[in-house]
C-alpha positions as CSV (number, residue, x, y, z in Angstrom):
1,M,-8.5,8.1,-15.3
2,Y,-6.4,5.3,-13.9
3,Q,-9.2,3.8,-11.8
4,R,-11.6,4.0,-14.7
5,A,-9.0,2.2,-16.9
6,Y,-8.5,-0.4,-14.2
7,K,-12.2,-1.1,-13.8
8,G,-12.6,-1.4,-17.6
9,Q,-9.7,-3.8,-18.0
10,C,-10.7,-5.9,-15.0
11,A,-14.4,-6.1,-15.5
12,A,-14.4,-9.7,-16.5
13,E,-12.2,-10.6,-13.5
14,E,-14.6,-8.9,-11.1
15,V,-17.6,-10.6,-12.6
16,R,-15.8,-14.0,-12.1
17,H,-15.0,-13.1,-8.5
18,T,-18.5,-11.8,-7.6
19,S,-20.6,-14.3,-9.4
20,A,-18.6,-17.6,-9.2
21,R,-16.6,-17.5,-6.0
22,A,-17.7,-19.4,-2.9
23,P,-18.5,-17.4,0.2
24,I,-15.4,-16.7,2.2
25,R,-15.5,-18.3,5.7
26,N,-14.5,-15.8,8.4
27,P,-13.2,-12.9,6.1
28,R,-12.2,-10.8,9.2
29,L,-10.0,-13.7,10.4
30,A,-8.4,-13.9,6.9
31,L,-7.6,-10.2,7.0
32,L,-6.3,-10.6,10.6
33,A,-4.0,-13.4,9.4
34,L,-2.5,-11.1,6.8
35,A,-2.0,-8.3,9.2
36,L,-0.3,-10.6,11.7
37,G,2.1,-11.6,8.9
38,T,3.0,-8.0,8.1
39,F,3.2,-7.3,11.9
40,A,5.8,-10.1,12.2
41,I,7.7,-8.8,9.2
42,G,7.7,-5.2,10.5
43,T,8.8,-6.2,14.0
44,G,11.8,-8.0,12.5
45,E,12.7,-5.1,10.2
46,F,12.4,-2.2,12.7
47,G,13.7,-4.3,15.6
48,S,16.9,-4.9,13.8
49,N,17.6,-1.2,13.8
50,G,17.3,-1.1,17.6
51,I,19.9,-3.8,18.3
52,I,22.7,-2.7,15.9
53,Q,25.0,-1.7,18.8
54,L,24.3,-5.0,20.5
55,F,25.3,-7.3,17.7
56,A,28.2,-5.0,16.7
57,A,29.7,-5.4,20.2
58,D,29.0,-9.2,20.3
59,L,30.5,-9.8,16.8
60,H,33.4,-7.5,17.5
61,I,32.7,-5.1,14.6
62,A,32.3,-1.4,14.2
63,I,28.8,0.1,14.1
64,P,29.2,1.3,10.5
65,V,30.0,-2.3,9.5
66,A,27.0,-3.6,11.5
67,T,24.7,-1.4,9.5
68,Y,25.5,-3.6,6.5
69,A,23.0,-6.0,7.9
70,V,20.2,-3.4,7.8
71,T,21.3,-2.3,4.3
72,A,21.2,-6.0,3.2
73,Y,17.6,-6.3,4.3
74,A,16.6,-3.3,2.2
75,V,18.5,-4.6,-0.8
76,G,16.6,-7.9,-0.3
77,V,13.3,-6.0,-0.5
78,V,14.3,-4.0,-3.6
79,I,15.9,-6.9,-5.5
80,G,14.9,-10.2,-3.9
81,S,11.1,-9.6,-3.6
82,P,10.5,-8.8,-7.3
83,A,12.6,-11.9,-8.2
84,I,10.5,-14.1,-5.9
85,I,7.3,-12.8,-7.5
86,L,8.6,-13.6,-11.0
87,L,9.8,-17.0,-10.0
88,G,6.5,-17.7,-8.2
89,A,4.3,-16.1,-10.9
90,R,2.1,-19.2,-11.4
91,V,1.8,-20.2,-7.8
92,N,-1.6,-19.7,-6.0
93,R,-1.3,-16.6,-3.8
94,R,-2.3,-18.5,-0.7
95,T,0.4,-21.1,-1.3
96,L,2.9,-18.3,-2.1
97,L,2.1,-16.5,1.2
98,L,2.6,-19.7,3.2
99,G,6.0,-20.3,1.4
100,L,7.0,-16.8,2.1
101,I,6.2,-17.0,5.9
102,V,8.3,-20.2,6.0
103,L,11.2,-18.4,4.3
104,F,10.8,-15.5,6.8
105,L,11.0,-18.0,9.7
106,V,14.1,-19.6,8.2
107,G,15.8,-16.2,7.7
108,N,15.2,-15.1,11.2
109,V,16.3,-18.4,12.8
110,L,19.5,-18.2,10.8
111,S,19.9,-14.5,11.8
112,A,19.6,-15.6,15.5
113,L,22.3,-18.2,15.0
114,A,24.7,-16.1,12.8
115,P,28.3,-16.5,14.0
116,N,29.7,-13.5,12.1
117,I,28.6,-10.3,10.3
118,A,29.1,-11.9,6.8
119,L,26.5,-14.6,7.4
120,L,24.2,-12.2,9.2
121,V,24.3,-9.9,6.2
122,A,23.4,-12.9,3.9
123,F,20.6,-14.0,6.2
124,R,19.1,-10.5,6.5
125,F,19.1,-10.3,2.7
126,I,17.1,-13.5,2.5
127,T,14.7,-12.3,5.1
128,G,14.2,-8.9,3.4
129,S,13.4,-10.6,0.1
130,V,10.2,-11.9,1.8
131,Q,8.8,-8.4,2.6
132,G,7.8,-7.0,-0.7
133,A,6.6,-10.3,-2.0
134,F,4.4,-10.9,1.1
135,F,2.9,-7.4,0.9
136,G,2.2,-7.8,-2.8
137,A,0.6,-11.2,-2.5
138,G,-1.1,-10.2,0.7
139,A,-2.7,-7.2,-1.0
140,V,-4.1,-9.4,-3.8
141,V,-5.6,-11.8,-1.2
142,A,-7.0,-8.9,0.9
143,A,-8.6,-7.4,-2.3
144,Y,-10.2,-10.7,-3.0
145,V,-11.6,-10.9,0.5
146,Y,-12.9,-7.3,0.4
147,G,-14.3,-7.6,-3.1
148,P,-14.1,-5.3,-6.1
149,G,-13.5,-1.6,-5.8
150,R,-11.7,-1.8,-2.4
151,S,-8.1,-2.4,-3.4
152,G,-7.0,0.7,-1.5
153,T,-8.6,-0.5,1.7
154,A,-7.2,-3.9,1.1
155,F,-3.6,-2.6,0.9
156,A,-4.1,-0.4,3.9
157,T,-5.2,-3.5,5.9
158,V,-2.0,-5.3,4.9
159,M,0.0,-2.2,5.8
160,G,-1.8,-2.0,9.1
161,G,0.3,-4.8,10.6
162,L,3.5,-2.8,9.7
163,T,2.2,0.4,11.3
164,V,1.3,-1.5,14.5
165,A,4.9,-3.0,14.4
166,T,6.3,0.5,14.7
167,I,4.2,1.2,17.7
168,V,4.3,-2.1,19.6
169,G,6.4,-4.8,18.0
170,S,9.6,-3.0,17.4
171,P,9.9,-1.4,20.8
172,L,9.0,-4.6,22.5
173,S,11.4,-6.8,20.5
174,T,14.2,-4.2,21.0
175,F,13.6,-4.2,24.7
176,I,13.9,-8.0,24.8
177,G,17.1,-7.8,22.8
178,Q,18.5,-5.2,25.2
179,S,17.5,-7.2,28.2
180,V,18.4,-10.8,27.1
181,G,20.7,-10.4,24.1
182,W,20.4,-9.4,20.5
183,R,19.8,-13.0,19.4
184,A,16.7,-13.1,21.6
185,M,15.2,-10.3,19.5
186,Y,15.2,-12.6,16.4
187,W,13.8,-15.5,18.4
188,T,11.0,-13.3,19.5
189,V,10.3,-12.4,15.8
190,V,10.3,-16.2,15.1
191,A,7.7,-16.8,17.7
192,I,5.5,-14.0,16.3
193,G,6.1,-15.5,12.8
194,L,4.9,-18.9,14.0
195,V,1.7,-17.5,15.3
196,A,1.2,-15.6,12.0
197,G,2.0,-18.7,10.0
198,A,-0.6,-20.8,11.9
199,A,-3.2,-18.0,11.3
200,L,-2.4,-18.0,7.6
201,V,-2.8,-21.8,7.3
202,A,-6.1,-21.7,9.3
203,W,-7.8,-18.6,7.9
204,L,-6.7,-17.8,4.4
205,P,-9.3,-18.9,1.8
206,R,-8.6,-21.9,-0.3
207,T,-9.7,-21.1,-3.8
208,S,-8.6,-21.3,-7.4
209,D,-9.6,-17.7,-7.8
210,L,-6.2,-16.9,-6.2
211,R,-4.3,-18.8,-8.8
212,G,-1.1,-17.3,-10.1
213,N,-0.4,-15.3,-13.2
214,S,1.6,-15.7,-16.4
215,I,5.2,-14.7,-16.0
216,T,4.8,-13.0,-19.4
217,N,2.2,-10.7,-17.8
218,E,4.5,-10.0,-14.9
219,L,7.5,-9.2,-17.1
220,G,5.3,-7.1,-19.3
221,A,4.5,-4.8,-16.4
222,L,8.2,-4.1,-16.0
223,R,8.3,-2.7,-19.6
224,R,5.8,0.0,-18.9
225,V,7.3,3.5,-18.4
226,D,4.4,4.8,-16.4
227,V,5.0,2.0,-13.8
228,W,8.6,3.1,-13.3
229,L,7.5,6.8,-13.1
230,M,5.1,6.0,-10.4
231,V,7.7,4.0,-8.5
232,T,10.0,7.0,-8.7
233,V,7.2,9.3,-7.4
234,A,6.8,7.0,-4.5
235,A,10.6,6.6,-3.8
236,L,11.1,10.4,-3.9
237,G,7.9,11.5,-2.1
238,I,7.9,9.1,0.8
239,S,11.6,9.9,1.5
240,S,10.6,12.7,3.9
241,I,9.0,10.2,6.3
242,F,12.5,8.7,6.8
243,A,14.2,12.1,6.8
244,V,12.2,12.6,10.0
245,Y,11.8,9.1,11.5
246,T,15.5,8.3,11.3
247,F,16.4,11.4,13.2
248,I,13.7,11.7,15.8
249,G,16.4,11.0,18.5
250,P,18.4,14.1,17.6
251,F,15.2,16.1,17.2
252,I,14.4,15.4,20.9
253,T,17.8,15.6,22.5
254,D,19.7,18.1,20.4
255,A,17.0,20.4,19.0
256,A,14.4,20.4,21.7
257,L,17.0,19.8,24.4
258,R,14.9,17.2,26.2
259,D,15.9,13.9,27.9
260,A,16.4,10.8,25.7
261,S,13.7,9.1,27.7
262,L,11.2,11.1,25.5
263,V,12.4,9.5,22.3
264,P,10.3,6.3,22.6
265,I,7.3,8.5,23.3
266,A,8.0,10.6,20.1
267,L,8.5,7.3,18.1
268,A,5.1,6.1,19.4
269,V,3.4,9.4,18.5
270,F,4.8,9.1,15.0
271,G,3.7,5.5,14.8
272,V,0.1,6.3,15.9
273,G,0.0,9.0,13.1
274,M,1.1,6.3,10.6
275,G,-1.7,4.1,11.7
276,V,-4.4,6.8,11.4
277,G,-3.1,8.0,8.0
278,N,-3.0,4.4,6.7
279,Y,-6.6,3.8,7.8
280,Y,-8.1,6.8,6.1
281,G,-5.7,6.7,3.2
282,G,-7.0,3.3,2.1
283,R,-10.6,4.6,2.0
284,V,-9.7,7.7,0.1
285,A,-7.7,5.7,-2.4
286,D,-10.8,3.7,-3.3
287,R,-12.8,6.8,-4.0
288,H,-10.4,9.2,-5.7
289,E,-7.8,8.8,-8.4
290,S,-5.1,11.1,-6.9
291,R,-6.4,12.9,-3.9
292,G,-4.7,10.7,-1.3
293,L,-1.3,11.3,-2.8
294,V,-1.7,15.0,-3.5
295,W,-3.1,15.7,-0.1
296,G,-0.5,13.5,1.6
297,Y,2.5,14.9,-0.1
298,G,1.2,18.5,0.1
299,G,0.3,18.1,3.8
300,V,3.7,16.7,4.7
301,L,5.5,19.7,3.0
302,V,3.6,22.1,5.3
303,L,4.5,20.0,8.4
304,L,8.2,19.8,7.4
305,V,8.4,23.6,7.2
306,L,6.8,23.8,10.7
307,I,9.4,21.4,12.1
308,G,12.2,23.1,10.4
309,V,11.2,26.5,11.8
310,G,9.8,25.6,15.2
311,G,10.7,22.0,15.9
312,S,12.9,23.0,18.9
313,N,9.6,23.6,20.7
314,L,8.2,20.3,21.9
315,T,4.6,21.5,21.7
316,I,5.2,22.0,17.9
317,L,7.4,19.0,17.3
318,L,5.2,16.3,18.7
319,P,2.0,17.2,16.8
320,C,4.0,17.6,13.7
321,L,5.6,14.2,14.1
322,F,2.1,12.7,14.4
323,G,1.1,14.7,11.2
324,V,4.1,13.6,9.2
325,G,3.4,9.9,9.9
326,A,-0.3,10.4,9.1
327,T,0.1,12.4,5.9
328,M,2.7,10.1,4.4
329,M,0.8,6.9,5.2
330,F,-2.3,8.6,3.8
331,A,-0.6,8.7,0.4
332,I,0.7,5.1,0.2
333,P,-2.5,3.2,-0.5
334,T,-3.2,5.6,-3.4
335,I,0.3,4.7,-4.8
336,Q,-0.7,1.1,-4.7
337,V,-4.0,1.6,-6.4
338,R,-2.4,3.6,-9.2
339,L,0.3,1.0,-9.7
340,T,-2.3,-1.7,-9.9
341,A,-4.3,0.4,-12.3
342,L,-1.2,0.9,-14.5
343,S,-0.6,-2.9,-14.6
344,P,-3.8,-4.7,-13.5
345,D,-2.5,-8.0,-14.9
346,A,0.4,-8.0,-12.4
347,P,-1.0,-6.8,-9.0
348,T,1.3,-8.9,-6.9
349,L,4.4,-7.5,-8.6
350,M,3.0,-4.0,-8.2
351,G,2.7,-4.5,-4.5
352,A,6.3,-5.7,-4.3
353,L,7.5,-2.7,-6.3
354,N,5.6,-0.4,-3.9
355,L,7.5,-1.9,-1.0
356,A,10.7,-1.7,-3.0
357,A,10.0,2.0,-3.5
358,L,9.5,2.5,0.2
359,N,12.8,1.0,1.0
360,L,14.5,3.2,-1.6
361,A,12.7,6.1,0.1
362,N,14.2,4.9,3.4
363,S,17.7,5.2,1.9
364,F,17.0,8.5,0.2
365,G,15.7,10.1,3.4
366,A,18.4,8.8,5.6
367,I,21.2,9.8,3.1
368,G,19.6,13.2,2.5
369,G,19.4,13.9,6.2
370,A,23.0,12.7,6.8
371,I,24.2,15.2,4.1
372,T,22.5,18.2,5.9
373,L,23.9,17.1,9.2
374,D,27.4,16.7,7.9
375,A,27.1,20.1,6.4
376,G,26.6,21.5,9.9
377,W,23.1,22.8,9.4
378,G,21.8,21.6,12.7
379,P,19.6,18.6,13.9
380,L,16.4,19.9,12.3
381,S,18.0,20.4,8.9
382,T,17.1,16.8,7.9
383,V,13.5,18.0,7.2
384,W,14.7,20.2,4.4
385,A,16.3,17.2,2.7
386,G,12.9,15.6,3.0
387,F,11.2,18.7,1.7
388,A,13.3,18.8,-1.4
389,L,12.7,15.1,-2.1
390,T,9.0,15.1,-1.5
391,T,8.6,18.3,-3.6
392,A,10.4,16.5,-6.5
393,G,8.1,13.5,-6.1
394,L,5.0,15.7,-6.1
395,L,6.1,17.7,-9.1
396,L,6.9,14.5,-11.0
397,F,3.5,13.1,-10.1
398,L,1.6,16.2,-11.3
399,V,3.6,16.3,-14.6
400,T,3.1,12.6,-15.3
401,S,-0.6,12.7,-14.4
402,T,-1.1,15.5,-16.9
403,R,0.8,13.5,-19.5
404,G,-1.3,10.4,-18.8
405,K,-4.6,12.3,-19.1
406,S,-3.4,13.9,-22.3
407,L,-2.5,10.6,-23.8
408,S,-5.8,9.1,-22.7
409,H,-7.7,12.0,-24.3
410,S,-5.7,11.7,-27.5
411,T,-6.4,8.0,-27.7
412,R,-10.2,8.5,-27.2
413,T,-10.4,11.2,-29.9
414,T,-8.6,9.1,-32.5
415,Q,-10.6,6.0,-32.0
416,P,-13.6,5.3,-34.3
417,T,-17.0,5.8,-32.9
418,L,-19.0,2.5,-32.6
419,R,-22.7,2.9,-33.1
């Protein structure tokens, strides 16, 4: 229903894009540039988590205080990104992406130079405000490059850089930070960001088709109840990925009783699963209204039970870690397609809200897992917090989907028939 509504409301826009737009030079390079941008952003985000102990020691602060820098980044995504989208509503999406990568570079340079935790927190907030806005604008540009009917694949392409960052970028930058110093990690991210910026300048299409939107349209999207319901579905449902990812270390060392040297391998297995799920999830999102989300959420619930019951066995744990990463990422492109369908006149803002929901999910999953651990339920108990949150998200989705179809049917039956 949502995809049919989206196609109906955007028919004129698609005609304009398909009939009037000039051929895109090197579309694959344009998509690569977008993925490089999200790779740089993801490397900085996840790499920061790996150097908390290092900058805590250097700045002479306790680790709980050091985590404020990570929290500030997430707050920047949730609050700062939508604000940037609204302020830049009328800006061409190519120009907006270039401005965002500049802000990203500035934020990381300042982070590398931060003399104290207060300034580091401020600089991480600034850097975090780039993420959601970049993903939102990047998804719009990728959808333009792919053409009509492939918005799920487009968003998966943009997300692809983030998943690669979890496998390669984050471990590499963290290793550099541990070897040379925590500030070197941020300088590494700056170097990657410069390469991404050069690629964006060289390869993104220059066209008025990517012009901005009316701020009235963007604000109108925020008044739609169904948009906020979908954001809630995402924030609750995706929480389980973080109720697992955040605690992979204790899963390996405390539950499976294996050496900590296996933790990077487990993280890589999880990251590969994310990449596989993201790839196929984008394609399913373009063909089916809700299958990606229902299958993704339903699949992860089964896997969480398996980890909770048998996760102390490494032969069960590792395949399930791959599966959790894959099933959750399988759902995310569908969330983006549905958000865009609910507000087709504000696709950039919908992309920012999707990333904001993921960062809320990060907090929900980590907090839920911490509660179960503090209760003394054991290292694998965090998956039950994820199970409860994802179940709530899936139930809310099923209820609101039924509501949406009911409203759509009611509207059709009360409209006059045109002959």
